[in-house]
C-alpha positions in Angstrom: -172.1 201.3 55.3 -174.0 198.3 56.6 -176.7 196.7 54.5 -179.3 194.7 56.3 -182.0 192.2 55.3 -184.9 192.3 57.7 -187.5 189.5 58.1 -190.8 189.4 59.9 -193.1 186.4 60.1 -194.0 186.6 63.8 -197.5 188.0 63.3 -200.1 188.0 60.5 -197.8 189.2 57.7 -194.7 188.1 55.8 -192.5 191.2 55.4 -189.0 191.5 54.1 -186.8 194.6 53.5 -183.3 195.6 52.6 -182.1 198.8 54.1 -178.7 200.6 54.0 -177.4 202.2 57.2 -178.2 205.9 57.3 -180.8 205.7 54.5 -184.4 206.9 55.0 -185.8 204.8 52.2 -185.4 201.0 51.7 -183.4 199.5 48.9 -186.3 197.1 48.4 -189.4 196.2 50.5 -192.3 193.7 50.3 -195.0 193.0 52.8 -198.0 190.6 52.5 -200.7 190.3 55.1 -201.5 186.7 55.9 -202.8 184.6 58.8 -201.3 181.3 57.5 -198.9 180.1 54.9 -195.8 181.9 56.2 -193.5 178.9 55.5 -194.5 178.7 51.9 -194.4 182.4 51.3 -191.2 183.5 53.0 -188.4 182.2 50.8 -190.1 183.1 47.5 -190.6 186.6 49.0 -186.9 186.9 49.9 -185.8 185.7 46.5 -188.1 188.1 44.8 -186.8 191.0 47.0 -183.2 190.2 46.5 -183.6 190.1 42.7 -184.4 193.8 43.0 -181.2 194.5 45.0 -178.0 195.4 43.1 -175.4 192.9 44.2 -178.0 190.5 45.5 -177.3 188.4 48.6 -173.5 189.1 48.3 -174.2 192.8 49.1 -175.7 192.0 52.5 -173.8 192.6 55.8 -176.4 191.6 58.4 -179.7 189.8 58.8 -182.4 190.9 61.3 -185.5 188.9 62.3 -188.4 189.4 64.6 -188.2 187.0 67.5 -191.6 187.6 69.1 -193.7 187.7 71.0 -196.2 186.5 68.4 -197.1 183.2 66.6 -195.0 180.2 67.7 -195.0 178.9 64.2 -194.3 182.2 62.5 -191.4 183.0 64.9 -189.8 179.7 64.2 -190.1 180.1 60.5 -188.5 183.5 60.5 -185.7 182.7 62.9 -184.8 179.5 61.0 -184.7 181.4 57.7 -182.6 184.3 59.1 -180.1 181.9 60.7 -179.8 179.8 57.6 -179.2 182.9 55.3 -176.7 184.3 57.8 -174.8 181.0 58.2 -174.7 180.5 54.4 -173.3 184.0 53.8 -171.2 184.3 56.9 -173.2 187.3 58.2 -174.2 188.5 61.7 -177.8 187.9 62.6 -179.8 189.8 65.2 -183.1 189.4 66.8 -185.7 192.3 67.1 -188.7 192.3 69.5 -192.0 192.8 67.8 -193.0 195.1 70.7 -189.9 197.2 70.2 -190.7 197.4 66.5 -194.2 198.7 67.1 -192.9 201.3 69.6 -189.9 202.5 67.6 -191.7 204.8 65.2 -193.6 206.5 68.1 -190.3 207.0 70.0 -188.6 208.7 67.1 -188.0 212.4 67.5 -188.3 214.4 70.7 -191.8 213.4 71.7 -192.3 213.1 75.5 -194.6 210.8 77.4 -195.1 207.1 77.6 -195.3 204.8 74.6 -197.0 201.4 75.0 -196.7 198.5 72.6 -199.5 195.9 72.8 -200.3 192.8 70.8 -203.6 191.0 71.2 -202.8 187.7 72.9 -206.6 186.8 73.1 -208.7 185.9 76.1 -208.4 189.4 77.5 -204.7 189.5 77.5 -202.0 191.4 75.6 -198.3 191.0 75.0 -197.1 194.3 76.4 -194.2 196.6 77.0 -193.9 200.3 77.8 -191.2 202.9 77.0 -190.3 206.3 78.3 -188.5 209.2 76.5 -185.5 208.2 74.6 -186.7 204.6 74.4 -186.0 203.8 78.0 -187.7 200.6 78.9 -190.3 201.1 81.6 -191.9 197.6 81.4 -190.1 194.7 79.8 -192.0 192.4 77.5 -194.6 190.3 79.2 -198.1 188.9 78.9 -200.8 190.6 81.0 -204.5 191.0 81.4 -205.5 194.2 79.7 -206.6 195.7 83.0 -203.2 195.0 84.6 -201.4 196.5 81.6 -203.5 199.7 82.0 -202.8 199.8 85.7 -199.0 199.8 85.0 -199.4 202.7 82.6 -201.1 204.8 85.3 -203.4 207.7 84.5 -201.3 209.9 82.3 -201.5 210.3 78.5 -200.1 207.4 76.6 -199.5 206.7 72.9 -200.0 203.1 71.9 -199.3 200.9 68.9 -200.0 197.3 68.0 -203.1 195.1 67.6 -203.7 195.3 71.3 -203.6 199.1 71.5 -207.4 199.5 71.0 -207.9 197.1 73.9 -205.8 199.3 76.1 -207.7 202.4 75.0 -211.1 200.8 75.7 -210.0 199.6 79.2 -208.4 202.9 80.2 -211.4 204.9 79.1 -213.5 203.1 81.8 -211.4 204.8 84.5 -210.8 208.1 82.7 -207.4 207.1 81.2 -206.2 208.7 78.0 -204.6 206.3 75.6 -204.2 207.3 72.0 -203.9 204.6 69.4 -201.3 205.8 66.9 -200.7 202.6 65.0 -203.1 199.6 65.4 -201.9 197.4 62.6 -201.5 193.7 63.3 -197.8 193.6 62.3 -195.0 196.1 62.7 -193.5 198.2 60.0 -190.6 196.2 58.5 -188.6 199.4 58.1 -188.7 199.7 61.9 -187.4 196.2 62.2 -184.6 196.9 59.8 -183.6 200.1 61.6 -183.6 198.4 65.0 -181.6 195.5 63.5 -179.0 198.0 62.3 -178.7 199.6 65.7 -178.6 196.2 67.6 -175.5 194.4 68.7 -175.3 190.7 67.8 -173.9 190.0 71.3 -176.9 191.6 73.0 -179.7 190.8 70.6 -179.5 187.1 69.7 -181.9 185.7 67.1 -183.6 183.6 69.7 -187.4 183.2 70.0 -189.2 185.1 72.7 -192.1 183.0 74.0 -194.2 184.6 76.7 -196.9 181.9 77.0 -197.3 178.2 76.4 -198.4 177.0 73.0 -202.1 176.7 72.3 -201.6 173.2 70.8 -200.2 170.7 73.3 -198.8 167.3 72.5 -201.3 164.5 72.6 -201.3 162.7 75.9 -199.5 159.3 75.7 -201.3 156.3 77.1 -199.9 155.0 80.3 -197.5 152.1 80.0 -198.4 148.9 82.0 -195.6 146.7 83.2 -196.5 143.1 83.8 -194.5 141.0 86.2 -192.9 137.9 84.6 
């Protein structure tokens, strides 16, 4: 049986969870909504969580962390913590896409149709991916204008999750599209992150950040250097 520690700081929450393979309920779970302060909140949250877990850190077999898309700062904080814990304990560490984590609960079971995961990327854009039955990837993670994301989904019925799901629904409604928002929370369910982390292969799911756009904050422009002849 594999026991995993899952970490998510990629979006407006700090969420941590310990889950045993094959279990429906977590061993321990904590999630706090927050826009800022992830760096200060994460390690105390992990320590508090692991204090509830019999065997503590020594009982872990794997670490999973959300790798984006999402906040540049949040992604770096989570990935650094996950890598550090895994290195210290000699564990495997895997990366989980936030979009896949949003979509996973909608793909569970035998439901047909298309599932879309969308995160509000602001300025009329979304981080977006789409999945078919069985979790087949129809559109790999990318950043798109909302209108272009709806165009890729076509005119059929779609179930959507993520903070950008309502944007897709509103845009699709303009042309008669049918997009149902199933889960519009700003951050994914940490249990979904843990389950995806248990199913992932460390070889194919590295804990490496997924950045789909340039950072909003750019380095200050350096003054030009003037060279004077001797």
